[in-house]
C-alpha positions as CSV (number, residue, x, y, z in Angstrom):
1,M,7.0,-57.6,9.1
2,K,5.4,-55.0,11.3
3,S,1.7,-55.5,11.8
4,L,-0.5,-53.2,9.8
5,L,-3.5,-51.9,11.6
6,I,-6.7,-51.1,9.7
7,A,-9.0,-48.9,11.9
8,A,-7.5,-45.7,10.6
9,A,-4.9,-46.6,8.1
10,L,-3.8,-45.9,4.6
11,V,-1.2,-48.4,3.4
12,F,0.9,-47.8,0.3
13,A,3.4,-50.3,-1.1
14,P,5.7,-49.6,-4.0
15,V,5.4,-52.5,-6.4
16,V,9.1,-53.0,-6.6
17,A,10.0,-52.7,-2.9
18,Q,6.8,-54.2,-1.5
19,A,7.2,-51.8,1.5
20,Q,4.2,-51.1,3.7
21,V,3.4,-48.3,6.1
22,A,0.3,-47.9,8.3
23,A,-1.2,-47.0,11.7
24,G,-4.5,-47.6,13.4
25,A,-6.3,-49.8,16.0
26,L,-7.7,-53.0,14.6
27,P,-6.0,-56.3,13.6
28,N,-4.4,-56.1,10.2
29,T,-6.2,-57.9,7.5
30,F,-3.2,-57.7,5.2
31,D,-0.7,-59.1,7.7
32,R,0.7,-61.7,5.3
33,P,4.2,-62.5,4.0
34,A,5.9,-59.7,2.1
35,T,5.0,-61.4,-1.2
36,A,1.7,-59.9,-2.5
37,A,-0.3,-63.1,-2.2
38,P,-4.1,-62.8,-2.8
39,V,-6.4,-62.7,0.2
40,P,-7.1,-66.3,1.3
41,A,-10.6,-67.4,0.5
42,A,-11.3,-68.4,4.1
43,A,-10.7,-64.8,5.2
44,L,-12.9,-63.3,2.5
45,D,-16.7,-63.1,2.5
46,T,-17.5,-63.4,-1.2
47,A,-20.6,-61.2,-1.0
48,S,-22.2,-60.1,-4.2
49,A,-22.3,-56.4,-3.3
50,P,-20.3,-54.1,-1.1
51,E,-21.4,-53.5,2.5
52,N,-21.7,-49.8,1.7
53,A,-23.4,-48.9,-1.6
54,L,-21.1,-45.9,-2.0
55,S,-17.8,-47.9,-1.5
56,E,-16.8,-48.0,-5.1
57,Q,-17.6,-44.4,-5.9
58,T,-15.9,-43.2,-2.8
59,L,-12.8,-45.3,-3.6
60,R,-12.8,-43.9,-7.1
61,T,-13.0,-40.3,-5.7
62,I,-10.2,-41.0,-3.2
63,I,-7.9,-42.6,-5.8
64,A,-8.5,-39.7,-8.3
65,G,-7.9,-37.2,-5.5
66,A,-4.7,-38.9,-4.4
67,R,-3.3,-39.1,-7.9
68,A,-4.1,-35.4,-8.4
69,G,-2.8,-34.3,-5.0
70,T,-6.4,-33.1,-4.1
71,L,-7.6,-35.6,-1.6
72,D,-11.1,-34.8,-0.1
73,Y,-10.4,-35.3,3.6
74,A,-14.1,-34.6,4.4
75,L,-14.8,-38.1,3.2
76,M,-12.6,-39.5,6.0
77,T,-12.7,-39.7,9.8
78,N,-10.4,-37.1,11.5
79,D,-8.1,-39.9,12.6
80,L,-7.7,-41.4,9.1
81,A,-7.4,-37.9,7.5
82,G,-4.5,-37.1,9.8
83,K,-2.7,-40.3,8.9
84,V,-3.3,-39.8,5.2
85,R,-2.0,-36.2,5.3
86,E,1.2,-37.5,6.8
87,Q,1.7,-39.8,3.8
88,E,0.2,-37.7,1.0
89,A,3.6,-36.6,-0.4
90,A,4.6,-40.2,-0.9
91,I,1.1,-41.5,-2.0
92,T,0.6,-39.0,-4.9
93,P,3.8,-39.9,-6.9
94,L,3.3,-43.6,-6.1
95,L,-0.2,-43.7,-7.5
96,E,0.8,-41.6,-10.5
97,S,3.6,-44.2,-11.2
98,F,0.9,-46.9,-11.5
99,G,-0.4,-45.3,-14.7
100,A,-4.0,-44.7,-15.7
101,L,-6.8,-46.3,-13.6
102,Q,-8.3,-49.1,-15.7
103,T,-10.8,-51.1,-13.6
104,I,-12.3,-51.4,-10.1
105,E,-13.9,-54.7,-9.3
106,F,-15.7,-55.6,-6.0
107,V,-14.2,-58.9,-4.7
108,G,-15.9,-59.4,-1.3
109,R,-15.9,-58.3,2.3
110,Q,-13.1,-58.8,4.8
111,D,-13.3,-57.9,8.5
112,G,-16.2,-55.5,7.9
113,A,-14.6,-53.6,5.0
114,D,-15.2,-53.9,1.3
115,L,-12.4,-55.4,-0.8
116,F,-11.7,-54.3,-4.4
117,A,-9.3,-55.4,-7.1
118,V,-8.1,-52.1,-8.7
119,A,-6.1,-52.4,-11.9
120,F,-3.9,-49.6,-13.2
121,E,-2.0,-49.5,-16.4
122,K,1.2,-50.6,-14.7
123,A,0.0,-52.1,-11.4
124,A,-2.6,-54.5,-10.0
125,T,-3.7,-53.7,-6.4
126,Q,-6.1,-54.7,-3.7
127,W,-7.9,-52.1,-1.7
128,L,-9.9,-52.3,1.5
129,I,-12.3,-49.5,2.4
130,G,-14.5,-49.4,5.5
131,F,-16.9,-46.9,6.9
132,N,-17.9,-45.8,10.4
133,E,-21.5,-45.4,11.6
134,D,-21.5,-41.8,10.3
135,G,-20.6,-42.9,6.8
136,K,-17.0,-41.6,6.9
137,V,-14.2,-43.7,5.6
138,A,-12.5,-45.1,8.7
139,A,-10.3,-47.7,7.1
140,L,-8.4,-47.5,3.8
141,L,-5.6,-49.8,2.8
142,F,-4.0,-50.8,-0.5
143,R,-1.2,-53.1,-1.6
144,P,0.1,-54.8,-4.7
145,A,-1.8,-57.8,-5.9
146,Q,-0.6,-60.7,-8.0
């Protein structure tokens, strides 16, 4: 499996194919076997609240925008926005195929980013979202969860 890099990456993985795509500059926090195993407890800081108080709302905004094909790139660093634009045509139908968003639950922190369990009608996913010092989303990844 290719290493996934988190600094400026959006990862999307079809539930059936378990394919992953990404780009960036920090070590991949999701570099695990192709099976969608949960994040090991040792790699996860089980904090009671996100590092950034706006993580959940920003994640909700990004997911809604991606599903509607109206992503707000102003929320992202220029580097991340460019990488997301390259993948938007594949992301929108993928997220639409997951069905309605049901829940977003903070799980903990991993490598300086907030980890959320996001349940859709037809898919369970894990999302990492991290911010730079200017409050822009600099890291964004998601993958299927068990």
